[in-house]
C-alpha positions in Angstrom: 87.2 102.9 107.4 89.2 99.8 108.3 90.9 101.1 111.5 94.3 100.0 110.0 97.4 102.2 110.5 98.6 103.9 107.3 101.0 101.7 105.4 100.2 98.8 107.6 101.7 96.3 105.1 105.2 97.8 105.4 107.5 96.1 107.8 109.3 99.0 109.4 109.5 102.7 109.8 112.3 102.9 107.3 110.1 101.3 104.7 107.3 103.7 105.5 109.7 106.7 105.2 111.1 105.4 102.0 107.6 104.9 100.6 106.5 108.4 101.4 109.8 110.0 100.2 109.4 108.3 96.9 105.9 109.5 96.4 103.9 106.4 97.3 100.3 107.3 98.3 97.8 105.3 100.3 95.3 103.4 98.2 91.7 104.1 98.9 90.6 100.5 98.4 92.9 99.4 101.3 91.2 101.7 103.8 87.7 101.9 102.4 87.1 98.4 101.1 83.3 98.9 101.0 83.5 102.3 99.4 80.3 102.0 97.4 78.9 105.3 98.8 75.6 106.4 97.3 75.7 109.9 98.5 79.4 110.6 97.8 80.3 111.4 101.5 83.1 108.9 101.6 84.5 110.4 98.4 84.5 113.8 100.0 86.3 112.5 103.1 88.9 110.6 101.0 89.4 113.7 98.9 90.2 115.7 102.0 92.7 113.0 103.2 94.3 112.8 99.8 94.6 116.6 99.4 96.7 116.6 102.6 99.3 114.3 100.9 99.9 116.6 98.0 103.6 116.6 97.1 103.8 120.4 96.7 103.0 121.9 100.1 101.3 124.9 98.6 98.7 122.6 97.1 97.7 121.2 100.5 94.8 122.6 102.4 95.4 124.7 105.5 93.8 123.7 108.8 90.9 126.2 108.3 89.9 124.4 105.1 90.3 121.0 106.7 88.2 122.1 109.7 85.5 123.5 107.4 85.4 120.2 105.5 85.1 118.1 108.7 82.4 120.4 110.1 80.5 120.0 106.9 80.7 116.2 107.0 79.5 116.2 110.6 76.7 118.6 109.9 75.5 116.4 107.1 75.3 113.5 109.5 78.4 111.7 108.2 79.7 109.1 110.6 82.5 106.8 110.0 82.9 103.4 111.6 86.1 101.7 112.4 86.2 97.9 112.1 86.4 96.1 115.4 85.1 98.9 117.5 
């Protein structure tokens, strides 16, 4: 991951709120620029992130599902690095 804040290219909170309210989603390439992931673990993590942004609340995972996914990533040895740290 890049370590950048979501919607870092937008100038103000109003722009961010407008983007979200109109359905704009984060783009994977902006946060995982080197996302060539041979084992698919980055894909799994990004899928978990993206599922939380579903427009229809009923389609979003609950905290138990998110916790299960994150536990699975950690048990598989998945580690993410943030640029600059």
